[in-house]
LUMVEX-784270 format. One record per residue: x, y, z of N, C-alpha, C, CB in turn. Coordinates in steps of 0.2 Angstrom, whole numbers, plus 5000, padded with zeros to 4 digits. Glycine has a CB too. Layout:
N
XYZXYZXYZXYZ;...
//
This chain:
375
518546895460518946935462519546895468518546985465;520046895466520646835468520546865476521546845464;520746745479520846745484521446765488520646705485;521446775493522146775498521946745503522546855502;522746695506522746645512522946685517523346575512;522546645521522746665528522846615533522246705531;523546605536523646555540523546585547524446525539;523246515551523146535558523546485562522446535560;523746515567524346465571523946405574524646515579;523246435578522946395582522546345578522446435587;522346345573521946295569522646265564521346325563;523046295562523346285556522946275550523746245556;522546305550521946305543522046365537521046335546;522146345534521946385527521246405526522146345520;521146475527520546495527520646545519520346545534;520346545515520146565508519546635508519946495502;519846705509519646745509519646805502519846755514;518846845501519046875496519246935496518646875493;519746965493520047015494519547085493520647015489;519547135495518847185495519247245492518447195504;519447265485519747305483519647395487519647295476;519947425490519847495494519747535488520447525500;519047545489518847625483519347675484518047675484;519547715478519847775479519247805481520347805473;519247855484518847915487518747975480519447955494;518247955478518148025472518048085473517648015468;518548135470518648215472517848235471519248265467;517748285474517148305474517148365467517048335482;516648365465516548385458516348475460515748335453;516548525455516748595457516148605460516848635451;515348585459514948635462514648585469514248665456;515048535469514748505476515348545481514848405477;516048575479516448605484516248675484517348605484;515748715480515448775482515148795488515048785478;515348845490514948855496514248895496515448885501;513848875500513248905499512948965497513048895504;512648965492512449035489512749035483512649095492;513248995481513649015476513548965469514349015478;513448985463513348925458514048935454512648915453;514148885451514948895448514548845440515848835454;514748885435514448885429514948855424514148945426;514548845417514948865411514748865405515348825410;515048895400514848895394514448835391515448915390;513748845386513648765382513848775376512948735380;514248725374514748735367514148755361515148645364;514248775356513648785351513748845347512948795354;513448825341513548885335514248945336512748945336;514048975334514749035333515249005328515249055341;515849025330516348975328516548915327516748975330;515848865332515848805331515648795323515348775337;515248825322515048805314515348805312514748825311;515948835311516448825305517148775306516548905303;516748755313517348665314517148605310517448625323;517648565310517448505306516948445312518348465304;516948465317516848415324515948425323517348465332;515548385324514848425325514648455332514248365323;514048465330513848515337513948475344512948545337;514448535349514748485354514148455358515348525360;513748525359513348495366512648445364512948565370;512348435359512048385355512448325353511848415348;513248305352513548245350513948225355513848255345;514348265359514748255361514548225370515148315360;514448155370514348125377514648135382514248075378;515448125383515748135387515848215390516248115384;515748255385515648325387514848335391515448365379;514548295388513748345390514048295398512548315384;514248275398514348215406514848255413514948115402;515448285410515548345413515148405414516048365410;514748435409514348495411513748455418513848525404;513548405417513148375422513348385428513048325420;513948365428514248325434514648395439515048245430;515148425435515348475438514948555440515948475435;514448585436514148635435513648635439513948655430;513548685442512948715444512148755440513248745449;512648795434512448845430512548845425512548895431;512148855418512448835412512348915409512248765408;512748925405512448995399512548965393512849065399;512048975389512048965378512749005378511249025372;513348975375513749025371513549065365514248995369;513049035362512949075355512149055353513649045349;511748995359511248995356510549035357511148945357;510649085361510149105363510149195361510049095370;510649205355510949265353510449265346511949265351;510249335345509749355339509949305333509949455337;510549295331510549275324510249185324511549275320;510249165330510349105329509549065332511049085333;509149125338508549105342508149145336508549135352;508349215332507949245329508049235322507849295330;508049195319508449205311507949245307508649125306;507249265307506849285301506349325306506349215294;506249385304505749415308505149395310505749445306;505049365308504249315312504449245311503449325308;505049235314505349155315505649155322505949135309;505549115324505949115331506349005331505049135339;506849015333507048935331507248925339507848915325;506848895344506948885352507348815352506148875355;507248775348507548685347508048705353507948655338;508748725351509248705353509248755361509948715347;508848795361509048825367508348795374508948915366;507948775369507448725374507848675377506748695370;508248635373508648585374509148585381509048585369;509348635379509848675385509648685393510048745383;508948735392508648725397508348675400508248755398;508148635397507848555401508548515403507348505393;508948525398509548495403509748525409510348495398;509848575409509848615416509548595421509748675415;508748585421508348565424508448505426507948575421;508548455421508648385424509148375427508648345419;509648415429510548395434510448435439511448415430;509748485440509748515446510248585445509948455452;510348625440510648695437510148765436510948675431;510448795435510148865435510248885429510548905440;510148925426510248955418510449035420509348945412;511049055415511049115412510849135406511349135412;510249195406510249175397510549245395509249155393;510849245389511249275386511349295378511749245387;511049325375510949385376510449445374511349395375;510349485376509449535372509649585371508549545378;510149635370510349695368511049675366510249755372;511249695361511949675358512149705352512049605358;512849725351512749765343513149695339513249865341;513349635341513749595338513149535337514549575342;513249485331513049415331512249435331513349355338;512049505327511349505325511149475318511049585325;510549435316510449425308510349465304509949405307;510549465299510549515292509949545292510649475285;509449495292508549535291508449615296507849475295;509049575304508949655307509149715306509149655310;509949715304510349735301510249775296510549715300;510349755291510049775284509249795283510249715281;508949795287508249785285507949865284507649735291;508149905287508050005282507349995287507850015270;507149965294506849975297506650055299506949945299;506150085302505950155305506150145311505250175306;506450205314506550175324505950155325506750235331;505350175324504850145328504550045327504150205326;504850045322504749965319505249935322504849955312;505949965324506349935326506349935337507049975322;506149985337505649965345505349915345505250015346;504849905344504249865342504449785342503949885335;505049785336505549725336506049695341505949735331;506249745345506749755351506049715355507149845354;505749745358505049745363504849665363504449805360;504549655356504149605355504849535355503549615347;505449535352505849475355506249475362506449455351;506049555365506149505373505449495376506549555380;504949505375504449485377504349405377504049525373;504549395370504549335369504949275370504449335364;505649305371506049265373506149255381506649275369;506149325385506149305391505449285395506449365392;504949305390504349265392504049195393504049275390;504549165388504549105386504849065393505049095379;505249095394505849065399505849075405506449085398;505149115407505049135414505049075417504449185415;505349125425505449065428505649015428505249065429;506349005424506748965421507448975422506648965416;507449055420508249085421508249115426508649125416;508849115428509049145436509349225433509949095442;509849225428510049295428509949305420510849315432;509849355416509849385410510449435409509249415409;510849415403511149475401510849525397511649465398;510549575400510149615395510349655390509749645399;510849705393511249745390512049725388511149795393;512249705383512849675382513449705379512749635379;513849735384514549765379514349835376514849705372;513849875379513449935376514349995377512449955383;514649975379515350045380515850015375515750065388;516250065375517050045371517350055375517350075366;518150025373518550045378518750125382518950015375;518650165379518750225383518050265385519250285379;517550205387516950225391516350275387517250275397;516450245378515850285375515250245373516050315368;514850265372514050215373514350175364512850275374;514150145362514250125356513750145350514450065357;513550195349513150245344513250235338513050305344;513650195336513950175328513750095326514850175329;514050075328514049975330513349945332514649955338;513049985338512549965340512049985338512549975344;511449945334511049955330510549995334510849905326;510449965340509949995346509950065347510049965353;510650075350510750135353511150195349510950115357;510950155340511350215336510450245333512150175327;509950195332509350205328509050235333508950155324;508850205340508350235344508650305350508050165348;509350285352509550345357509650285364508750405357;510150325368510350275376509850265379510750305382;509050295379508550275382508250185381508050335380;508550175374508350115373508450055379508550115367;509050065380509450015385508850015392510350065388;508650085396508050085401507650045399507650135401;507350045393506549995390506649935391506249985382;507249905389507649845387507449815397508549875384;507749845400507749805407507049805408508249855414;506549875406505949875410505549805405505349975410;505549815400505249745394505449675397505649755385;505949675400506349615402506149595409507049615402;505849625413505549645421504749615419505649765424;504749655415503749655413503849555411503449745402;504049525408504049475405504349415409504249495399;504749435415505049365420505049425428506049315415;504849445429504849495435505549455443503849495439;505649385441506149355447506549345442505949285450;506849365438507449365435507849425437507349355428;508549405438508949465439509249485432509449445444;509249555433509349575425510149595425508649655421;510549605422511149635421511549645415511449605424;512149695416512449735412512949675412512649815415;513349675407513949635405514349655399513649565404;514949645402515549665397516149645397515649725397;516749645395517349625395517649685394517549565390;518349685398518749745400518449785406518949785395;517949755411517749775414517949765423517349765411;518549725421518649695428518849735433519049645428;519349775431519649835434519449905434520249845430;519549935439519250015439519450055435519450045445;519150065428519550095423518850125420519950035417;518950165412518550205410517950165408518850235406;517950115405517350085405516950065410517550035402;517250045414516750025422516350095424517449995430;516850145423516650185427516050205423517150225429;516050195416515550235414514850185415515750245405;514850135416514550065419514250105427515149995420;514750105429514650145434514050205436515150165434;514250245432513850295432513150285426514250365430;513250245425512450235419512250205423512350185411;512450155429511950105434511650165438512450045441;512050195441511650255445511250305442512150295449;511350325436510550355433509950305433510750385424;510250255432509650195429509050185436510150095427;509550165442509350165450508950215452509950185455;509250275449508850345451508150365449509250395450;508150325442507450345438507050265439507650355427;507250215442506850155447506850105440505850185450;507350105435507450055429507649985435508250095423;507449925432507549865436508249845435507149815436;508549895434509449855434509649825443510449945431;509849735441510149715447510549675448509949695450;511049675443511749655441512049715436511749575437;512749685438513249685434513749625434513549735435;514049595428514549555426515249575422514149505423;515849565426516449565423516349505419517149575428;516449485410516549425407517249395411516649435398;517749425410518349405413518949345407518049365421;518849395402519149345397519849365399518849375387;520349325402520949355405521449335398521149305414;522149375401522749355395523349365400522649405388;523649305399524249295403524949355401524349205401;524849385394525049425392524949515394524949415388;524549515399524049585400524249565408523049585397;524349525411524349525418523649515422524649575419;523549495428522849505432522649565434522949475438;522149575433521549645436521749635443520549625434;522349695444522249665453521749705457522949665459;521249745456520849765458520049745455520949825456;520049695454519449665455519149655456519349665455;519249635463518749635471518449685473519049635476;518849735472518549805472518249845469518749835471;518449815462517749855457517049795458517949845445;517149745461516649735460516249745466516749685458;516449765471516249775477515949845476516849755482;516049905472515849965473515149945468516450025472;515149895464514449895463514049855467514349865458;514349815471513949795476513749835478514149755481;514049885482513849945486513249995486514349985485;513149955477512550005475511849985475512650035466;512049925477511449865477511549805474510849885474;511749815470511949765465512149675466512649805462;511849645464511949575463512849575458511149535459;513449555458514049535455513949475451514449525459;514349435446514549415443515049405441514349425442;515649345437515949315434515749275430516349305436;515649305423515249285419515449225413515049335417;516149235411516449205403517349205405516249285394;517349175411518049175412518349115408518249175419;518849135404519549115403520049145401519549075399;520949105403521349135402521749105397521549145406;521849145392522349135386523049145386522249175381;523449125383524249115384524449115375524649025388;524949155375525349135370525449085367525849155371;525649045364525848975364526448965362525548925360;526948935363527748925362527548885354528348865370;528048885350528248845343527948765346529248845342;527648745343527348695345526648675346527548695347;526448715350525848725352525448705360525448705346;525948685362525948655369526048705376526548615369;525848725379525948775385526548755390525148785391;526848785393527448785397527148755404527748845397;527548715407527148705416527348795419527848625422;527448835418527548915418527048935418527948945412;526648925412526048965410525548915413526048985402;525548855412524948825416524948835425524848725414;525448855430525448875433525148935435525748855434;525548985429525349055432524449065430525949135427;524149045424523549005421523048985428523848935416;523148945432522948915437522848975443523348865439;523349015444523349055446522949125446523749055445;522849135439522449185438521649155440522549205431;521649085436520749055439520749075446520448955440;521249055451521049055459521049125460521549015464;521449175458521249235459520649275458521749265457;520349245451519549275450519049265454519249245444;519149185456518649155460518649175465518649095460;519349175470519349215477519149275475520049235482;519049315471518649395471518149395471518749445465;517749345466517049325468516749295474516949275465;517249275478517049245484517249285490517249185485;517549335489517749405493517049445494518249455488;516849445489516049495486515649485489515749495478;515149475493514549435495514049445491514149455501;513849465488513549495481513449445475514049535478;514049415473514649395469514449305466515449395474;513649285467513449225467513549185463512849225469;513849185457513649165449514349165449513149215442;514749125445515449125442515649065439515949135446;515749095432515549045428516249055421514549065425;516448975420516848985415516748965408517348945416;517149005403516949015395517248955393517249075391;516748895394516648835390517248775393516748865383;517148745390517848675389517648635385518048625394;518248585382518848585383519148635379519048515383;520048635378520348695372520048685367521148705370;519848615365519648605358518948655354519448515359;518648675360518048685360518148785362517748635367;518548815363518648865365518548905360519048875369;518448965358518349025356519049065353517949065361;519249055359519849085358520549085352520049065363;520549015350521049005343520949055338520948925339;520349035336520149065331520149135330519649045330;519749165338519949245336520849275339519349275341;521149245343521849285343522249225342521949315351;522749265335523049215332523749195337523149235326;523849125339524349105342524349095347524649125341;523549105351523649115358522949025359523349215362;523149005363522548965363522548935372522748885357;522348865376522548825380521948875385523448825381;521548895385521148945389520748925394520748965385;520648865392520248825396520448795405520148775390;519948735408519948715412520348625411519348735414;520348635406520148555402520548545395519148545399;520948485396521248465392520948455386521648425394;521148425382520448405374520148355376520748395365;520448295381520148235383519748235391520848165383;519648275390519348305397519648285403518548285398;520248285404520748285409520648355411521548265406;520948365419520648435425521448465422520548405437;521548505420522048555420522548595426521748615417;522948605428523048635434522648695436523748645434;522148725433521648775433521248745436521448795427;520948685434520248645436520348645444520248565432;520948605446521348595452521348665456522148585450;521548705454521448785459520748805461521648855455;520448805455519648815456519348755462519148805447;519648695462519148645465519448675472519248545464;520148685472520548705480520348765483521448705480;520048805478519948885481519148885484520048955474;518548835482518148815483518148785490517948775478;518448725492518348685496518748725501518648615494;519148765501519348815508518948865506520148835510;518448885505518148925507517648935515517948945501;517748995516517348995524516749035522517749035531;516549055514515849115513515249055515515749165502;515049055518514449015521513749055519514449005531;513549115516513049165517512949165509513349235521;512249175507512049185500511549165501512349155495;510849165493510549145491510449065490510449175487;510049025492510248955490510148975482509648895493;510548905479510548905469509848905468510948825464;509548885471508848875468508248925469508648815470;508648975473507849035474507449065470508049105477;507749055465507349125457507149055453508149195450;507348985454507048955449506248925451507548915445;506048885447505348855448505548785445504648905442;505248755446505348665442504748665436504948585450;505048625431504548615426504048555426504948625420;504248515432503748455432504048385428503248485428;
//
């Protein structure tokens, strides 16, 4: 430590005193800035498109990535690691290793979990899709899967995406590409919720989909279905908008109102997979204008959640840009997350932090109300 010299006129003495550098105040993490009752989450990268990339598995191999997950977020969602093709690769085989590791990590860092997903038309294993099973066999397979998976994590997962993306854009049930609805009929949706509730009565059970941020044919279909299921006593407890947004499409201006109408049915609501992609200029780097607009989309999405009291879970779909699913799915688009590849925050991160810090919302469930500890 470099000394400084101070001369005193009284004694004409020279005193050597150590310099104590003033530590710069550390900005709060997103989870610390969030109001009580709101968890701020991230997807946990792994599986899916990551399997085709030259880098190793992010969650198990990238320590700076793990540090950001632990520091910034109070909720985690497995990006792919709880989907059928990873968790249930053969009819009589489950592989829980990575999913267990994510749940353990969350508990070690005081985080809650979102389970994703139980009934979906995509990322199902070959043995299931082409197994030639009878309707009776398929029903038993789904029942056994939900009971096994939800039961394994009972008391450790706050919210489950029970039924994922069951409607197409015009608001029709996916009766062709969803094996469960095609072979067993729409009644299987209610059964899935009942079975999940039996396996873990504490978990909040959700419908989850993209393209339902605004009031449109697809979200209308969910609204009607939820009303019907609630009238039957089916334990549907939540509706979530994924919010995969695109600067080219504009922001869904009625997001708040749409979430509120589901809240008025008595449901929990959530933003579960937020990212904001853009068409990149030649060279691949976003412009300052794009970054500013992206930050505003993130801010508005968060504000919509804050403005609806039943929205207690707000999740961004992964980080940083190099781990995003967007470039491999949407040609010439990318830069969708809140972090640069070196884990430097982007303006979108700053917008979230500022919005959380300015929030006046003080009500809601404590973030760990539905969790138990494993010791």
